[in-house]
LOLUMBA-614731 format. One record per residue (C-alpha): residue number from 1; residue in three letters; chain; z, y, x. Coordinates in steps of 0.05 Angstrom, whole numbers, plus 5000, padded with zeros to 4 digits. Each point is the difference from the previous one (the first is absolute). Layout:
+-----+-----+-------+------+------+------+
!   n ! res ! chain !   zz !   yy !   xx !
+-----+-----+-------+------+------+------+
! NUM ! ala !     A !    Z !    Y !    X !
...
+-----+-----+-------+------+------+------+
//
This chain:
+-----+-----+-------+------+------+------+
!   n ! res ! chain !   zz !   yy !   xx !
+-----+-----+-------+------+------+------+
!   1 ! met !     A ! 4434 ! 8296 ! 6271 !
!   2 ! leu !     A ! 4999 ! 5064 ! 4956 !
!   3 ! ala !     A ! 5070 ! 4982 ! 4965 !
!   4 ! met !     A ! 5030 ! 4988 ! 5074 !
!   5 ! ile !     A ! 4976 ! 5063 ! 5024 !
!   6 ! trp !     A ! 5027 ! 5039 ! 4938 !
!   7 ! ser !     A ! 5066 ! 4966 ! 5006 !
!   8 ! leu !     A ! 5010 ! 5012 ! 5076 !
!   9 ! asn !     A ! 4982 ! 5076 ! 4988 !
!  10 ! arg !     A ! 5048 ! 5000 ! 4941 !
!  11 ! leu !     A ! 5056 ! 4971 ! 5048 !
!  12 ! asn !     A ! 4992 ! 5051 ! 5052 !
!  13 ! ala !     A ! 5001 ! 5056 ! 4951 !
!  14 ! gly !     A ! 5070 ! 5000 ! 4986 !
!  15 ! arg !     A ! 5015 ! 5000 ! 5083 !
!  16 ! arg !     A ! 5008 ! 5064 ! 5033 !
!  17 ! pro !     A ! 4964 ! 5006 ! 5067 !
!  18 ! lys !     A ! 5052 ! 4990 ! 5060 !
!  19 ! pro !     A ! 5008 ! 5066 ! 5039 !
!  20 ! lys !     A ! 4980 ! 5002 ! 5065 !
!  21 ! leu !     A ! 5052 ! 5008 ! 5045 !
!  22 ! leu !     A ! 4989 ! 5060 ! 5049 !
!  23 ! asn !     A ! 4999 ! 4991 ! 5082 !
!  24 ! arg !     A ! 5056 ! 5041 ! 5008 !
!  25 ! lys !     A ! 5061 ! 4977 ! 5038 !
!  26 ! ile !     A ! 5071 ! 5006 ! 4967 !
!  27 ! lys !     A ! 5055 ! 5018 ! 5042 !
!  28 ! pro !     A ! 5055 ! 4943 ! 5002 !
!  29 ! glu !     A ! 5051 ! 5055 ! 4974 !
!  30 ! asp !     A ! 4961 ! 5010 ! 4939 !
!  31 ! lys !     A ! 4991 ! 4924 ! 4986 !
!  32 ! phe !     A ! 5079 ! 4997 ! 5008 !
!  33 ! ala !     A ! 5002 ! 5057 ! 4951 !
!  34 ! leu !     A ! 4962 ! 4955 ! 4952 !
!  35 ! ala !     A ! 5042 ! 4939 ! 5015 !
!  36 ! leu !     A ! 5059 ! 5041 ! 4979 !
!  37 ! lys !     A ! 4968 ! 5022 ! 4937 !
!  38 ! glu !     A ! 4978 ! 4926 ! 4985 !
!  39 ! asn !     A ! 5073 ! 4987 ! 5007 !
!  40 ! gly !     A ! 5023 ! 5051 ! 4950 !
!  41 ! leu !     A ! 5030 ! 5050 ! 5050 !
!  42 ! ile !     A ! 4981 ! 5075 ! 4982 !
!  43 ! leu !     A ! 4991 ! 5046 ! 5061 !
!  44 ! asp !     A ! 4998 ! 5075 ! 5000 !
!  45 ! ala !     A ! 4962 ! 5005 ! 5070 !
!  46 ! pro !     A ! 4968 ! 4950 ! 5050 !
!  47 ! pro !     A ! 5046 ! 4950 ! 5021 !
!  48 ! thr !     A ! 5045 ! 5012 ! 5066 !
!  49 ! met !     A ! 4981 ! 4953 ! 5049 !
!  50 ! asp !     A ! 5065 ! 4997 ! 5045 !
!  51 ! gly !     A ! 5036 ! 4940 ! 4994 !
!  52 ! lys !     A ! 5056 ! 5028 ! 4962 !
!  53 ! trp !     A ! 5016 ! 4977 ! 4922 !
!  54 ! his !     A ! 4979 ! 5054 ! 4952 !
!  55 ! arg !     A ! 5025 ! 4994 ! 4929 !
!  56 ! val !     A ! 4950 ! 5019 ! 4947 !
!  57 ! ala !     A ! 4992 ! 4995 ! 4925 !
!  58 ! val !     A ! 4966 ! 4943 ! 4963 !
!  59 ! glu !     A ! 4965 ! 5003 ! 4934 !
!  60 ! gly !     A ! 5050 ! 5002 ! 4940 !
!  61 ! asp !     A ! 5054 ! 5033 ! 5044 !
!  62 ! arg !     A ! 5037 ! 5057 ! 4963 !
!  63 ! lys !     A ! 4992 ! 5069 ! 5038 !
!  64 ! gly !     A ! 5041 ! 4997 ! 5061 !
!  65 ! gln !     A ! 5008 ! 4927 ! 5001 !
!  66 ! lys !     A ! 4966 ! 4964 ! 5060 !
!  67 ! ser !     A ! 4995 ! 4924 ! 5000 !
!  68 ! gly !     A ! 4952 ! 4987 ! 5050 !
!  69 ! ser !     A ! 4994 ! 5007 ! 5077 !
!  70 ! tyr !     A ! 4953 ! 4989 ! 5053 !
!  71 ! arg !     A ! 4989 ! 5006 ! 5074 !
!  72 ! gly !     A ! 4942 ! 5012 ! 5039 !
!  73 ! leu !     A ! 4987 ! 4968 ! 5071 !
!  74 ! leu !     A ! 4953 ! 5030 ! 5050 !
!  75 ! glu !     A ! 5017 ! 4956 ! 5062 !
!  76 ! gly !     A ! 4932 ! 4963 ! 5012 !
!  77 ! ile !     A ! 4976 ! 4968 ! 4937 !
!  78 ! leu !     A ! 5014 ! 5042 ! 4945 !
!  79 ! ala !     A ! 5050 ! 4972 ! 4949 !
!  80 ! gly !     A ! 5052 ! 5010 ! 4952 !
!  81 ! asn !     A ! 5050 ! 4977 ! 4951 !
!  82 ! ile !     A ! 5002 ! 5023 ! 4929 !
!  83 ! thr !     A ! 5056 ! 4984 ! 4949 !
!  84 ! asn !     A ! 5009 ! 5010 ! 4926 !
!  85 ! tyr !     A ! 5069 ! 4989 ! 4977 !
!  86 ! lys !     A ! 4979 ! 5012 ! 4931 !
!  87 ! ser !     A ! 4952 ! 4946 ! 4995 !
!  88 ! gly !     A ! 5050 ! 4947 ! 5033 !
!  89 ! gln !     A ! 4946 ! 4974 ! 5048 !
!  90 ! tyr !     A ! 5008 ! 4978 ! 5067 !
!  91 ! pro !     A ! 4984 ! 5057 ! 5052 !
!  92 ! val !     A ! 4923 ! 4996 ! 5021 !
!  93 ! lys !     A ! 4984 ! 5001 ! 5068 !
!  94 ! trp !     A ! 4929 ! 5040 ! 5011 !
!  95 ! val !     A ! 4957 ! 4997 ! 5055 !
!  96 ! ala !     A ! 4935 ! 5041 ! 5014 !
!  97 ! thr !     A ! 4944 ! 4951 ! 4996 !
!  98 ! gly !     A ! 4926 ! 5014 ! 5021 !
!  99 ! thr !     A ! 5012 ! 5060 ! 5049 !
! 100 ! lys !     A ! 4987 ! 4991 ! 5067 !
! 101 ! ile !     A ! 5038 ! 5044 ! 5046 !
! 102 ! asp !     A ! 4966 ! 5027 ! 5067 !
! 103 ! pro !     A ! 5043 ! 4976 ! 5058 !
! 104 ! lys !     A ! 5012 ! 5070 ! 5028 !
! 105 ! glu !     A ! 5024 ! 5015 ! 4929 !
! 106 ! leu !     A ! 5045 ! 4942 ! 5000 !
! 107 ! glu !     A ! 5029 ! 5017 ! 5066 !
! 108 ! gln !     A ! 5014 ! 5071 ! 4974 !
! 109 ! ser !     A ! 5031 ! 4971 ! 4938 !
! 110 ! arg !     A ! 5041 ! 4958 ! 5040 !
! 111 ! ala !     A ! 5022 ! 5058 ! 5045 !
! 112 ! glu !     A ! 5017 ! 5047 ! 4945 !
! 113 ! ala !     A ! 5036 ! 4945 ! 4963 !
! 114 ! ala !     A ! 5043 ! 4986 ! 5068 !
! 115 ! ala !     A ! 5014 ! 5074 ! 5004 !
! 116 ! arg !     A ! 5018 ! 5000 ! 4927 !
! 117 ! lys !     A ! 5053 ! 4945 ! 5011 !
! 118 ! ala !     A ! 5033 ! 5031 ! 5055 !
! 119 ! ala !     A ! 5008 ! 5063 ! 4967 !
! 120 ! gln !     A ! 5028 ! 4962 ! 4937 !
! 121 ! glu !     A ! 5047 ! 4960 ! 5052 !
! 122 ! gln !     A ! 5019 ! 5068 ! 5024 !
! 123 ! glu !     A ! 5012 ! 5030 ! 4931 !
! 124 ! leu !     A ! 5044 ! 4942 ! 4983 !
! 125 ! arg !     A ! 5043 ! 5002 ! 5066 !
! 126 ! ala !     A ! 5015 ! 5076 ! 4985 !
! 127 ! gln !     A ! 5019 ! 4984 ! 4927 !
! 128 ! tyr !     A ! 5047 ! 4942 ! 5026 !
! 129 ! arg !     A ! 5030 ! 5049 ! 5050 !
! 130 ! ala !     A ! 5011 ! 5056 ! 4944 !
! 131 ! val !     A ! 5032 ! 4946 ! 4955 !
! 132 ! ala !     A ! 5043 ! 4972 ! 5052 !
! 133 ! lys !     A ! 5023 ! 5068 ! 5020 !
! 134 ! arg !     A ! 5025 ! 5017 ! 4930 !
! 135 ! ala !     A ! 5030 ! 4932 ! 4993 !
! 136 ! tyr !     A ! 5041 ! 5016 ! 5063 !
! 137 ! gly !     A ! 5018 ! 5068 ! 4979 !
! 138 ! ile !     A ! 5024 ! 4966 ! 4929 !
! 139 ! phe !     A ! 5042 ! 4948 ! 5029 !
! 140 ! his !     A ! 5037 ! 5039 ! 5049 !
! 141 ! asn !     A ! 5012 ! 5060 ! 4956 !
! 142 ! ala !     A ! 5028 ! 4952 ! 4944 !
! 143 ! glu !     A ! 5074 ! 5006 ! 4994 !
! 144 ! pro !     A ! 5037 ! 4929 ! 5005 !
! 145 ! ala !     A ! 5015 ! 4963 ! 4938 !
! 146 ! pro !     A ! 5071 ! 5012 ! 4971 !
! 147 ! ala !     A ! 5048 ! 4950 ! 5005 !
! 148 ! asn !     A ! 5008 ! 4994 ! 4933 !
! 149 ! his !     A ! 4927 ! 4986 ! 4987 !
! 150 ! pro !     A ! 4986 ! 4944 ! 4950 !
! 151 ! leu !     A ! 4958 ! 4961 ! 5048 !
! 152 ! ser !     A ! 5041 ! 5008 ! 5056 !
! 153 ! ala !     A ! 5056 ! 4968 ! 4961 !
! 154 ! lys !     A ! 4953 ! 4942 ! 4974 !
! 155 ! gln !     A ! 4980 ! 4991 ! 5081 !
! 156 ! ala !     A ! 5073 ! 4999 ! 5016 !
! 157 ! gly !     A ! 5015 ! 4946 ! 4946 !
! 158 ! ser !     A ! 4947 ! 4957 ! 5021 !
! 159 ! gly !     A ! 5022 ! 4990 ! 5074 !
! 160 ! arg !     A ! 4932 ! 5036 ! 5023 !
! 161 ! arg !     A ! 5012 ! 5054 ! 5054 !
! 162 ! ser !     A ! 4986 ! 5074 ! 4979 !
! 163 ! thr !     A ! 4955 ! 5040 ! 5049 !
! 164 ! tyr !     A ! 5020 ! 5066 ! 4975 !
+-----+-----+-------+------+------+------+
//
């Protein structure tokens, strides 16, 4: 009996006591940052949860190199995508777990997401208009191709009609 107690004490002597978890809530954004670090991404600041892809450095990158990307989504359930191009693994789909969102906060989050999406669509339409206007100006201000241009000669010989 005494030998048995001695052996149990000897086994437990090498083990460290498990740290007690604090009763604090970790924000989902912090959990996402932890998941990014676990996948080898290096962040200078907290992750941006705006639904857009962000390029960042990964462990082993040279200075200025960005071999990783992530995007954080805040629409309803917090989620995100993590990609480490250097490791060659498939992209990781991350979803916040263990957090219960208040229905009021969920509705507010959805309303903010809808407003953000509308603003992004409006910004994209403005970019499309600017690019279309620039392309229109380039096309109409361009000089017609000369008759002896090599491409015009190839098209004339092939029987295709030239639109210039």
